[in-house]
N, CA, C, O and the ligand as a Tripos MOL2 file, in Angstrom:
@<TRIPOS>MOLECULE
protein
  273   271    69     0     0
PROTEIN
NO_CHARGES

@<TRIPOS>ATOM
      1 N          27.9070  -13.2000    2.3730 N.3       1 MET1
      2 CA         28.8080  -12.5530    1.6170 C.3       1 MET1
      3 C          28.9980  -11.0020    2.0670 C.2       1 MET1
      4 O          28.1330  -10.3890    2.6930 O.2       1 MET1
      5 N          30.1770  -10.4780    1.6870 N.am      2 LYS2
      6 CA         30.5260   -9.1480    2.1540 C.3       2 LYS2
      7 C          30.8660   -8.2310    1.0220 C.2       2 LYS2
      8 O          31.4700   -8.7340    0.0750 O.2       2 LYS2
      9 N          30.5690   -6.9680    0.9830 N.am      3 LYS3
     10 CA         30.8640   -6.1140    0.0210 C.3       3 LYS3
     11 C          31.3190   -4.8330    0.5780 C.2       3 LYS3
     12 O          30.8360   -4.4240    1.6340 O.2       3 LYS3
     13 N          32.3030   -4.1090   -0.1240 N.am      4 ILE4
     14 CA         32.8670   -2.9200    0.4730 C.3       4 ILE4
     15 C          32.6430   -1.7960   -0.5420 C.2       4 ILE4
     16 O          33.1910   -1.8170   -1.6440 O.2       4 ILE4
     17 N          31.8780   -0.8750   -0.1700 N.am      5 LEU5
     18 CA         31.4780    0.2760   -0.9430 C.3       5 LEU5
     19 C          32.2490    1.6020   -0.6610 C.2       5 LEU5
     20 O          32.3750    1.9790    0.5040 O.2       5 LEU5
     21 N          32.6910    2.2110   -1.5420 N.am      6 LEU6
     22 CA         33.2180    3.7260   -1.3200 C.3       6 LEU6
     23 C          32.0100    4.5340   -1.6790 C.2       6 LEU6
     24 O          31.4480    4.4260   -2.7680 O.2       6 LEU6
     25 N          31.6090    5.3900   -0.6780 N.am      7 VAL7
     26 CA         30.4790    6.1650   -0.8050 C.3       7 VAL7
     27 C          31.0430    7.8110   -0.7870 C.2       7 VAL7
     28 O          31.8730    8.2130    0.0280 O.2       7 VAL7
     29 N          30.5940    8.4230   -1.5520 N.am      8 GLU8
     30 CA         30.8260   10.0160   -1.6330 C.3       8 GLU8
     31 C          29.8870   10.7890   -1.1260 C.2       8 GLU8
     32 O          28.7180   10.4640   -1.3360 O.2       8 GLU8
     33 N          30.1720   11.9600   -0.3610 N.am      9 GLY9
     34 CA         29.2060   12.8790    0.1170 C.3       9 GLY9
     35 C          28.8780   12.8030    1.5010 C.2       9 GLY9
     36 O          28.1050   13.6410    1.9640 O.2       9 GLY9
     37 N          29.3950   11.8450    2.2770 N.am     10 MET10
     38 CA         28.8970   11.7980    3.7600 C.3      10 MET10
     39 C          29.8970   12.7000    4.5050 C.2      10 MET10
     40 O          31.1130   12.6500    4.3190 O.2      10 MET10
     41 N          29.3130   13.4810    5.3160 N.am     11 SER11
     42 CA         30.0540   14.4820    6.0230 C.3      11 SER11
     43 C          30.0050   14.7240    7.4660 C.2      11 SER11
     44 O          30.8120   15.4290    8.0710 O.2      11 SER11
     45 N          28.8370   13.9920    8.0780 N.am     12 CYS12
     46 CA         28.6730   13.9130    9.3240 C.3      12 CYS12
     47 C          28.0150   12.7710    9.8870 C.2      12 CYS12
     48 O          27.9060   11.8210    9.1120 O.2      12 CYS12
     49 N          27.5070   12.6100   11.1460 N.am     13 GLY13
     50 CA         26.8970   11.6200   11.7330 C.3      13 GLY13
     51 C          25.4900   11.2770   11.2340 C.2      13 GLY13
     52 O          25.0260   10.1370   11.2000 O.2      13 GLY13
     53 N          24.8830   12.3660   10.8630 N.am     14 HIS14
     54 CA         23.6410   12.2930   10.0820 C.3      14 HIS14
     55 C          23.5870   11.5100    8.7310 C.2      14 HIS14
     56 O          22.6610   10.7750    8.3880 O.2      14 HIS14
     57 N          24.7380   11.7810    8.0050 N.am     15 CYS15
     58 CA         24.9170   11.2080    6.7230 C.3      15 CYS15
     59 C          25.2210    9.7250    6.9670 C.2      15 CYS15
     60 O          24.7060    8.8420    6.2830 O.2      15 CYS15
     61 N          26.0520    9.4940    7.9370 N.am     16 GLU16
     62 CA         26.4200    8.0510    8.2490 C.3      16 GLU16
     63 C          25.2040    7.3150    8.5130 C.2      16 GLU16
     64 O          25.0240    6.2480    7.9260 O.2      16 GLU16
     65 N          24.1670    7.8570    9.5030 N.am     17 MET17
     66 CA         23.0480    7.2150    9.9220 C.3      17 MET17
     67 C          22.0860    6.9880    8.6310 C.2      17 MET17
     68 O          21.5080    5.9160    8.4500 O.2      17 MET17
     69 N          21.9640    8.1260    7.7310 N.am     18 ALA18
     70 CA         21.0480    8.0490    6.4810 C.3      18 ALA18
     71 C          21.6500    6.9110    5.7070 C.2      18 ALA18
     72 O          20.8270    6.0640    5.3600 O.2      18 ALA18
     73 N          22.8370    6.7090    5.3740 N.am     19 VAL19
     74 CA         23.2800    5.7050    4.5300 C.3      19 VAL19
     75 C          23.2430    4.3290    5.1710 C.2      19 VAL19
     76 O          23.0470    3.3290    4.4810 O.2      19 VAL19
     77 N          23.4130    4.2710    6.3700 N.am     20 LYS20
     78 CA         23.2840    2.8960    7.0950 C.3      20 LYS20
     79 C          21.8830    2.4810    7.0590 C.2      20 LYS20
     80 O          21.5830    1.3050    6.8530 O.2      20 LYS20
     81 N          20.8860    3.5310    7.2770 N.am     21 LYS21
     82 CA         19.5210    3.0280    7.2580 C.3      21 LYS21
     83 C          19.1520    2.6470    5.8800 C.2      21 LYS21
     84 O          18.5060    1.6110    5.7250 O.2      21 LYS21
     85 N          19.4450    3.2730    4.9920 N.am     22 ALA22
     86 CA         19.0790    3.0750    3.5290 C.3      22 ALA22
     87 C          19.6220    1.5930    3.1360 C.2      22 ALA22
     88 O          18.8670    0.7950    2.5790 O.2      22 ALA22
     89 N          20.8130    1.3020    3.4170 N.am     23 ILE23
     90 CA         21.2980   -0.0350    3.1820 C.3      23 ILE23
     91 C          20.7710   -1.1350    3.9410 C.2      23 ILE23
     92 O          20.5810   -2.2530    3.4630 O.2      23 ILE23
     93 N          20.5260   -0.7890    5.1820 N.am     24 THR24
     94 CA         20.0210   -1.7640    6.0820 C.3      24 THR24
     95 C          18.5400   -2.1700    5.6560 C.2      24 THR24
     96 O          18.0850   -3.2740    5.9560 O.2      24 THR24
     97 N          17.8370   -1.2580    4.9670 N.am     25 SER25
     98 CA         16.5580   -1.5580    4.4970 C.3      25 SER25
     99 C          16.1300   -2.5950    3.4410 C.2      25 SER25
    100 O          15.0360   -3.1450    3.3190 O.2      25 SER25
    101 N          17.3840   -2.7480    2.6180 N.am     26 ILE26
    102 CA         17.4830   -3.6990    1.5590 C.3      26 ILE26
    103 C          17.2520   -5.2060    2.0670 C.2      26 ILE26
    104 O          17.7360   -5.5190    3.1540 O.2      26 ILE26
    105 N          16.6430   -6.0030    1.4370 N.am     27 ASP27
    106 CA         16.3180   -7.4520    1.8250 C.3      27 ASP27
    107 C          17.6340   -8.2500    1.7650 C.2      27 ASP27
    108 O          18.4170   -8.1920    0.8180 O.2      27 ASP27
    109 N          17.8070   -9.0300    2.9110 N.am     28 GLY28
    110 CA         19.1270   -9.8560    2.8600 C.3      28 GLY28
    111 C          20.3430   -9.3300    3.6200 C.2      28 GLY28
    112 O          21.2780  -10.0440    3.9820 O.2      28 GLY28
    113 N          20.2360   -7.9190    3.8430 N.am     29 ILE29
    114 CA         21.4110   -7.3100    4.4810 C.3      29 ILE29
    115 C          21.3330   -7.4450    6.0330 C.2      29 ILE29
    116 O          20.3490   -7.0880    6.6810 O.2      29 ILE29
    117 N          22.3240   -7.9260    6.5030 N.am     30 SER30
    118 CA         22.4380   -8.1980    8.0970 C.3      30 SER30
    119 C          23.3550   -7.2460    8.7750 C.2      30 SER30
    120 O          23.2010   -7.0870    9.9860 O.2      30 SER30
    121 N          24.2430   -6.6240    8.1850 N.am     31 GLU31
    122 CA         25.0220   -5.5760    8.9250 C.3      31 GLU31
    123 C          25.7200   -4.6840    7.9980 C.2      31 GLU31
    124 O          26.1490   -5.0550    6.9050 O.2      31 GLU31
    125 N          25.8300   -3.3950    8.5040 N.am     32 VAL32
    126 CA         26.3950   -2.3130    7.6680 C.3      32 VAL32
    127 C          27.0780   -1.4300    8.5530 C.2      32 VAL32
    128 O          26.5570   -0.7790    9.4580 O.2      32 VAL32
    129 N          28.3400   -1.4540    8.2150 N.am     33 ILE33
    130 CA         29.3530   -0.8010    9.0520 C.3      33 ILE33
    131 C          29.9110    0.5230    8.1940 C.2      33 ILE33
    132 O          30.4800    0.3940    7.1100 O.2      33 ILE33
    133 N          29.7050    1.6110    8.7350 N.am     34 VAL34
    134 CA         30.0140    2.9890    7.8520 C.3      34 VAL34
    135 C          31.3470    3.4820    8.6620 C.2      34 VAL34
    136 O          31.3840    3.5950    9.8870 O.2      34 VAL34
    137 N          32.3340    3.7320    7.8570 N.am     35 ASP35
    138 CA         33.4490    4.4920    8.2300 C.3      35 ASP35
    139 C          33.5260    5.8130    7.6270 C.2      35 ASP35
    140 O          34.0420    6.0340    6.5320 O.2      35 ASP35
    141 N          32.9010    6.8280    8.5130 N.am     36 LEU36
    142 CA         32.6350    8.1140    7.9170 C.3      36 LEU36
    143 C          33.9750    8.9840    7.4420 C.2      36 LEU36
    144 O          33.8910    9.8340    6.5550 O.2      36 LEU36
    145 N          34.9390    8.7470    7.9760 N.am     37 LYS37
    146 CA         36.3660    9.4040    7.5810 C.3      37 LYS37
    147 C          36.6770    9.0100    6.2490 C.2      37 LYS37
    148 O          36.8670    9.8600    5.3790 O.2      37 LYS37
    149 N          36.7440    7.7620    6.0170 N.am     38 SER38
    150 CA         37.3100    7.2520    4.6090 C.3      38 SER38
    151 C          36.0800    7.0080    3.5590 C.2      38 SER38
    152 O          36.2610    6.7900    2.3610 O.2      38 SER38
    153 N          34.8560    7.0770    4.1670 N.am     39 GLY39
    154 CA         33.7470    6.7620    3.1350 C.3      39 GLY39
    155 C          33.4260    5.2460    2.9330 C.2      39 GLY39
    156 O          32.5100    4.8450    2.2140 O.2      39 GLY39
    157 N          34.1970    4.5190    3.5760 N.am     40 LYS40
    158 CA         34.1670    3.0920    3.3510 C.3      40 LYS40
    159 C          32.8490    2.5760    4.0890 C.2      40 LYS40
    160 O          32.5900    2.8790    5.2540 O.2      40 LYS40
    161 N          32.0460    1.7680    3.2920 N.am     41 VAL41
    162 CA         30.8760    1.1480    3.8470 C.3      41 VAL41
    163 C          31.0790   -0.3100    3.6770 C.2      41 VAL41
    164 O          31.2900   -0.7720    2.5560 O.2      41 VAL41
    165 N          31.0220   -1.1300    4.8360 N.am     42 THR42
    166 CA         31.1270   -2.6070    4.5990 C.3      42 THR42
    167 C          29.6870   -3.0760    4.8040 C.2      42 THR42
    168 O          29.0110   -2.6660    5.7470 O.2      42 THR42
    169 N          29.2380   -3.9460    3.8960 N.am     43 VAL43
    170 CA         28.0760   -4.4710    4.0180 C.3      43 VAL43
    171 C          27.9260   -6.0690    3.9740 C.2      43 VAL43
    172 O          28.3680   -6.7310    3.0350 O.2      43 VAL43
    173 N          27.3380   -6.5640    4.9500 N.am     44 ILE44
    174 CA         27.2620   -8.0690    5.2230 C.3      44 ILE44
    175 C          25.9220   -8.5130    4.9530 C.2      44 ILE44
    176 O          24.9580   -7.8790    5.3840 O.2      44 ILE44
    177 N          25.7860   -9.6330    4.2190 N.am     45 GLY45
    178 CA         24.4280   -9.9590    4.0130 C.3      45 GLY45
    179 C          24.4080  -11.1970    3.0420 C.2      45 GLY45
    180 O          25.4710  -11.6700    2.6400 O.2      45 GLY45
    181 N          23.2400  -11.6970    2.6830 N.am     46 GLU46
    182 CA         22.9970  -12.6780    1.4450 C.3      46 GLU46
    183 C          22.6030  -12.1460    0.2320 C.2      46 GLU46
    184 O          21.8880  -11.1440    0.2600 O.2      46 GLU46
    185 N          22.9180  -12.6040   -0.7830 N.am     47 ASN47
    186 CA         22.2550  -12.2470   -2.1450 C.3      47 ASN47
    187 C          22.3800  -10.7610   -2.3290 C.2      47 ASN47
    188 O          21.3930  -10.1620   -2.7560 O.2      47 ASN47
    189 N          23.4370  -10.1220   -2.0670 N.am     48 ILE48
    190 CA         23.6460   -8.7260   -2.1420 C.3      48 ILE48
    191 C          23.8050   -8.2100   -3.6410 C.2      48 ILE48
    192 O          24.7170   -8.6200   -4.3580 O.2      48 ILE48
    193 N          22.8510   -7.2770   -4.0670 N.am     49 ASN49
    194 CA         22.8390   -7.0090   -5.5410 C.3      49 ASN49
    195 C          23.4990   -5.4730   -5.5760 C.2      49 ASN49
    196 O          23.1150   -4.5520   -4.8550 O.2      49 ASN49
    197 N          24.5080   -5.3960   -6.5050 N.am     50 ASP50
    198 CA         25.2010   -4.1100   -6.4370 C.3      50 ASP50
    199 C          24.1910   -3.0150   -6.8640 C.2      50 ASP50
    200 O          24.2030   -1.9340   -6.2760 O.2      50 ASP50
    201 N          23.3100   -3.2610   -7.8750 N.am     51 ASP51
    202 CA         22.3810   -2.2070   -8.3030 C.3      51 ASP51
    203 C          21.4880   -1.7580   -7.1550 C.2      51 ASP51
    204 O          21.1890   -0.5680   -7.0590 O.2      51 ASP51
    205 N          21.0580   -2.6430   -6.2960 N.am     52 ASN52
    206 CA         20.2490   -2.3830   -5.1200 C.3      52 ASN52
    207 C          20.9530   -1.4680   -4.3580 C.2      52 ASN52
    208 O          20.4100   -0.4170   -4.0190 O.2      52 ASN52
    209 N          22.2730   -1.7720   -3.9950 N.am     53 LEU53
    210 CA         23.0570   -1.0400   -3.1400 C.3      53 LEU53
    211 C          23.3740    0.5120   -3.6190 C.2      53 LEU53
    212 O          23.5350    1.4200   -2.8030 O.2      53 LEU53
    213 N          23.4330    0.6750   -4.8970 N.am     54 LYS54
    214 CA         23.7800    1.8080   -5.6010 C.3      54 LYS54
    215 C          22.4040    2.6460   -5.3700 C.2      54 LYS54
    216 O          22.4580    3.7550   -4.8380 O.2      54 LYS54
    217 N          21.2500    2.1160   -5.7610 N.am     55 GLU55
    218 CA         20.0040    2.7260   -5.8530 C.3      55 GLU55
    219 C          19.5820    3.2840   -4.4410 C.2      55 GLU55
    220 O          19.0430    4.3870   -4.3540 O.2      55 GLU55
    221 N          19.8330    2.5100   -3.3500 N.am     56 ALA56
    222 CA         19.5490    2.9230   -2.0360 C.3      56 ALA56
    223 C          20.4720    4.0370   -1.4960 C.2      56 ALA56
    224 O          20.0280    4.9350   -0.7810 O.2      56 ALA56
    225 N          21.6960    3.9580   -1.8390 N.am     57 VAL57
    226 CA         22.5660    5.1330   -1.5220 C.3      57 VAL57
    227 C          22.1910    6.3660   -2.3190 C.2      57 VAL57
    228 O          22.1080    7.4760   -1.7940 O.2      57 VAL57
    229 N          21.9720    6.1400   -3.5770 N.am     58 ASP58
    230 CA         21.5310    7.2270   -4.4610 C.3      58 ASP58
    231 C          20.2230    7.8970   -3.9040 C.2      58 ASP58
    232 O          20.1460    9.1260   -3.8950 O.2      58 ASP58
    233 N          19.2930    7.1920   -3.4830 N.am     59 ASP59
    234 CA         17.9800    7.6190   -2.8870 C.3      59 ASP59
    235 C          18.1280    8.3730   -1.5360 C.2      59 ASP59
    236 O          17.3700    9.2650   -1.1550 O.2      59 ASP59
    237 N          19.2170    7.8920   -0.8590 N.am     60 ALA60
    238 CA         19.5290    8.7680    0.4530 C.3      60 ALA60
    239 C          20.2730   10.0410    0.1050 C.2      60 ALA60
    240 O          20.4800   10.9260    0.9350 O.2      60 ALA60
    241 N          20.6770   10.0970   -1.1920 N.am     61 GLY61
    242 CA         21.4380   11.4560   -1.4260 C.3      61 GLY61
    243 C          22.8530   11.3610   -1.4900 C.2      61 GLY61
    244 O          23.5540   12.3660   -1.3640 O.2      61 GLY61
    245 N          23.3210   10.2430   -1.6750 N.am     62 TYR62
    246 CA         24.7760   10.0980   -1.7360 C.3      62 TYR62
    247 C          24.9770    9.1680   -2.9850 C.2      62 TYR62
    248 O          24.0650    8.6560   -3.6340 O.2      62 TYR62
    249 N          26.5830    9.0110   -3.2570 N.am     63 SER63
    250 CA         26.7950    8.3080   -4.4130 C.3      63 SER63
    251 C          27.7760    7.2420   -4.1240 C.2      63 SER63
    252 O          28.6690    7.4100   -3.2930 O.2      63 SER63
    253 N          27.6250    6.1380   -4.8000 N.am     64 VAL64
    254 CA         28.6500    5.1090   -4.7670 C.3      64 VAL64
    255 C          29.6430    5.0990   -5.7990 C.2      64 VAL64
    256 O          29.4020    4.9620   -6.9990 O.2      64 VAL64
    257 N          30.8060    5.2550   -5.2620 N.am     65 VAL65
    258 CA         32.0770    5.5050   -6.1420 C.3      65 VAL65
    259 C          32.4310    4.0620   -6.7310 C.2      65 VAL65
    260 O          32.4420    3.8590   -7.9450 O.2      65 VAL65
    261 N          32.7210    3.0700   -5.7850 N.am     66 THR66
    262 CA         33.2120    1.7800   -6.1830 C.3      66 THR66
    263 C          32.4400    0.7160   -5.1800 C.2      66 THR66
    264 O          32.1020    0.9760   -4.0250 O.2      66 THR66
    265 N          32.2290   -0.5550   -5.8780 N.am     67 ILE67
    266 CA         31.8530   -1.5840   -4.9950 C.3      67 ILE67
    267 C          32.7810   -2.7230   -5.2650 C.2      67 ILE67
    268 O          32.9530   -3.1050   -6.4220 O.2      67 ILE67
    269 N          33.3920   -3.2870   -4.2480 N.am     68 GLU68
    270 CA         34.1740   -4.5760   -4.6190 C.3      68 GLU68
    271 C          33.7740   -5.6440   -3.4780 C.2      68 GLU68
    272 O          34.2460   -6.7810   -3.5040 O.2      68 GLU68
    273 CU         25.8840   14.8620    7.1430 Cu       69 CU69
@<TRIPOS>BOND
     1     1     2 1
     2     2     3 1
     3     3     4 2
     4     3     5 am
     5     5     6 1
     6     6     7 1
     7     7     8 2
     8     7     9 am
     9     9    10 1
    10    10    11 1
    11    11    12 2
    12    11    13 am
    13    13    14 1
    14    14    15 1
    15    15    16 2
    16    15    17 am
    17    17    18 1
    18    18    19 1
    19    19    20 2
    20    19    21 am
    21    21    22 1
    22    22    23 1
    23    23    24 2
    24    23    25 am
    25    25    26 1
    26    26    27 1
    27    27    28 2
    28    27    29 am
    29    29    30 1
    30    30    31 1
    31    31    32 2
    32    31    33 am
    33    33    34 1
    34    34    35 1
    35    35    36 2
    36    35    37 am
    37    37    38 1
    38    38    39 1
    39    39    40 2
    40    39    41 am
    41    41    42 1
    42    42    43 1
    43    43    44 2
    44    43    45 am
    45    45    46 1
    46    46    47 1
    47    47    48 2
    48    47    49 am
    49    49    50 1
    50    50    51 1
    51    51    52 2
    52    51    53 am
    53    53    54 1
    54    54    55 1
    55    55    56 2
    56    55    57 am
    57    57    58 1
    58    58    59 1
    59    59    60 2
    60    59    61 am
    61    61    62 1
    62    62    63 1
    63    63    64 2
    64    63    65 am
    65    65    66 1
    66    66    67 1
    67    67    68 2
    68    67    69 am
    69    69    70 1
    70    70    71 1
    71    71    72 2
    72    71    73 am
    73    73    74 1
    74    74    75 1
    75    75    76 2
    76    75    77 am
    77    77    78 1
    78    78    79 1
    79    79    80 2
    80    79    81 am
    81    81    82 1
    82    82    83 1
    83    83    84 2
    84    83    85 am
    85    85    86 1
    86    86    87 1
    87    87    88 2
    88    87    89 am
    89    89    90 1
    90    90    91 1
    91    91    92 2
    92    91    93 am
    93    93    94 1
    94    94    95 1
    95    95    96 2
    96    95    97 am
    97    97    98 1
    98    98    99 1
    99    99   100 2
   100    99   101 am
   101   101   102 1
   102   102   103 1
   103   103   104 2
   104   103   105 am
   105   105   106 1
   106   106   107 1
   107   107   108 2
   108   107   109 am
   109   109   110 1
   110   110   111 1
   111   111   112 2
   112   111   113 am
   113   113   114 1
   114   114   115 1
   115   115   116 2
   116   115   117 am
   117   117   118 1
   118   118   119 1
   119   119   120 2
   120   119   121 am
   121   121   122 1
   122   122   123 1
   123   123   124 2
   124   123   125 am
   125   125   126 1
   126   126   127 1
   127   127   128 2
   128   127   129 am
   129   129   130 1
   130   130   131 1
   131   131   132 2
   132   131   133 am
   133   133   134 1
   134   134   135 1
   135   135   136 2
   136   135   137 am
   137   137   138 1
   138   138   139 1
   139   139   140 2
   140   139   141 am
   141   141   142 1
   142   142   143 1
   143   143   144 2
   144   143   145 am
   145   145   146 1
   146   146   147 1
   147   147   148 2
   148   147   149 am
   149   149   150 1
   150   150   151 1
   151   151   152 2
   152   151   153 am
   153   153   154 1
   154   154   155 1
   155   155   156 2
   156   155   157 am
   157   157   158 1
   158   158   159 1
   159   159   160 2
   160   159   161 am
   161   161   162 1
   162   162   163 1
   163   163   164 2
   164   163   165 am
   165   165   166 1
   166   166   167 1
   167   167   168 2
   168   167   169 am
   169   169   170 1
   170   170   171 1
   171   171   172 2
   172   171   173 am
   173   173   174 1
   174   174   175 1
   175   175   176 2
   176   175   177 am
   177   177   178 1
   178   178   179 1
   179   179   180 2
   180   179   181 am
   181   181   182 1
   182   182   183 1
   183   183   184 2
   184   183   185 am
   185   185   186 1
   186   186   187 1
   187   187   188 2
   188   187   189 am
   189   189   190 1
   190   190   191 1
   191   191   192 2
   192   191   193 am
   193   193   194 1
   194   194   195 1
   195   195   196 2
   196   195   197 am
   197   197   198 1
   198   198   199 1
   199   199   200 2
   200   199   201 am
   201   201   202 1
   202   202   203 1
   203   203   204 2
   204   203   205 am
   205   205   206 1
   206   206   207 1
   207   207   208 2
   208   207   209 am
   209   209   210 1
   210   210   211 1
   211   211   212 2
   212   211   213 am
   213   213   214 1
   214   214   215 1
   215   215   216 2
   216   215   217 am
   217   217   218 1
   218   218   219 1
   219   219   220 2
   220   219   221 am
   221   221   222 1
   222   222   223 1
   223   223   224 2
   224   223   225 am
   225   225   226 1
   226   226   227 1
   227   227   228 2
   228   227   229 am
   229   229   230 1
   230   230   231 1
   231   231   232 2
   232   231   233 am
   233   233   234 1
   234   234   235 1
   235   235   236 2
   236   235   237 am
   237   237   238 1
   238   238   239 1
   239   239   240 2
   240   239   241 am
   241   241   242 1
   242   242   243 1
   243   243   244 2
   244   243   245 am
   245   245   246 1
   246   246   247 1
   247   247   248 2
   248   247   249 am
   249   249   250 1
   250   250   251 1
   251   251   252 2
   252   251   253 am
   253   253   254 1
   254   254   255 1
   255   255   256 2
   256   255   257 am
   257   257   258 1
   258   258   259 1
   259   259   260 2
   260   259   261 am
   261   261   262 1
   262   262   263 1
   263   263   264 2
   264   263   265 am
   265   265   266 1
   266   266   267 1
   267   267   268 2
   268   267   269 am
   269   269   270 1
   270   270   271 1
   271   271   272 2
@<TRIPOS>SUBSTRUCTURE
     1 MET1         2 RESIDUE 1 A MET
     2 LYS2         6 RESIDUE 1 A LYS
     3 LYS3        10 RESIDUE 1 A LYS
     4 ILE4        14 RESIDUE 1 A ILE
     5 LEU5        18 RESIDUE 1 A LEU
     6 LEU6        22 RESIDUE 1 A LEU
     7 VAL7        26 RESIDUE 1 A VAL
     8 GLU8        30 RESIDUE 1 A GLU
     9 GLY9        34 RESIDUE 1 A GLY
    10 MET10       38 RESIDUE 1 A MET
    11 SER11       42 RESIDUE 1 A SER
    12 CYS12       46 RESIDUE 1 A CYS
    13 GLY13       50 RESIDUE 1 A GLY
    14 HIS14       54 RESIDUE 1 A HIS
    15 CYS15       58 RESIDUE 1 A CYS
    16 GLU16       62 RESIDUE 1 A GLU
    17 MET17       66 RESIDUE 1 A MET
    18 ALA18       70 RESIDUE 1 A ALA
    19 VAL19       74 RESIDUE 1 A VAL
    20 LYS20       78 RESIDUE 1 A LYS
    21 LYS21       82 RESIDUE 1 A LYS
    22 ALA22       86 RESIDUE 1 A ALA
    23 ILE23       90 RESIDUE 1 A ILE
    24 THR24       94 RESIDUE 1 A THR
    25 SER25       98 RESIDUE 1 A SER
    26 ILE26      102 RESIDUE 1 A ILE
    27 ASP27      106 RESIDUE 1 A ASP
    28 GLY28      110 RESIDUE 1 A GLY
    29 ILE29      114 RESIDUE 1 A ILE
    30 SER30      118 RESIDUE 1 A SER
    31 GLU31      122 RESIDUE 1 A GLU
    32 VAL32      126 RESIDUE 1 A VAL
    33 ILE33      130 RESIDUE 1 A ILE
    34 VAL34      134 RESIDUE 1 A VAL
    35 ASP35      138 RESIDUE 1 A ASP
    36 LEU36      142 RESIDUE 1 A LEU
    37 LYS37      146 RESIDUE 1 A LYS
    38 SER38      150 RESIDUE 1 A SER
    39 GLY39      154 RESIDUE 1 A GLY
    40 LYS40      158 RESIDUE 1 A LYS
    41 VAL41      162 RESIDUE 1 A VAL
    42 THR42      166 RESIDUE 1 A THR
    43 VAL43      170 RESIDUE 1 A VAL
    44 ILE44      174 RESIDUE 1 A ILE
    45 GLY45      178 RESIDUE 1 A GLY
    46 GLU46      182 RESIDUE 1 A GLU
    47 ASN47      186 RESIDUE 1 A ASN
    48 ILE48      190 RESIDUE 1 A ILE
    49 ASN49      194 RESIDUE 1 A ASN
    50 ASP50      198 RESIDUE 1 A ASP
    51 ASP51      202 RESIDUE 1 A ASP
    52 ASN52      206 RESIDUE 1 A ASN
    53 LEU53      210 RESIDUE 1 A LEU
    54 LYS54      214 RESIDUE 1 A LYS
    55 GLU55      218 RESIDUE 1 A GLU
    56 ALA56      222 RESIDUE 1 A ALA
    57 VAL57      226 RESIDUE 1 A VAL
    58 ASP58      230 RESIDUE 1 A ASP
    59 ASP59      234 RESIDUE 1 A ASP
    60 ALA60      238 RESIDUE 1 A ALA
    61 GLY61      242 RESIDUE 1 A GLY
    62 TYR62      246 RESIDUE 1 A TYR
    63 SER63      250 RESIDUE 1 A SER
    64 VAL64      254 RESIDUE 1 A VAL
    65 VAL65      258 RESIDUE 1 A VAL
    66 THR66      262 RESIDUE 1 A THR
    67 ILE67      266 RESIDUE 1 A ILE
    68 GLU68      270 RESIDUE 1 A GLU
    69 CU69       273 GROUP 0 **** ****
C-alpha cells in the first residue's frame, strides 16, 4: 500500500533525512520518498497505520498535516 503525507516544518536536507529515517524505522515500511520543496512524503509498505506515521514524524520534530 501507499500513503501520501503532507509534512510541515521541513526546511533542509537534514530535515528530509530526519523524517525519512523516522518513518523508515516503522515496521512494514519498505520505501520513503521525501520531496522537500512540497513537503510531500510518499510512504510505501504493508499494514501502514496512520497514527504510527504521525507519531514518528512528531517525534522527529515535524508535523503531519494530511495523510491520504
Ligand atoms: Cu532542516
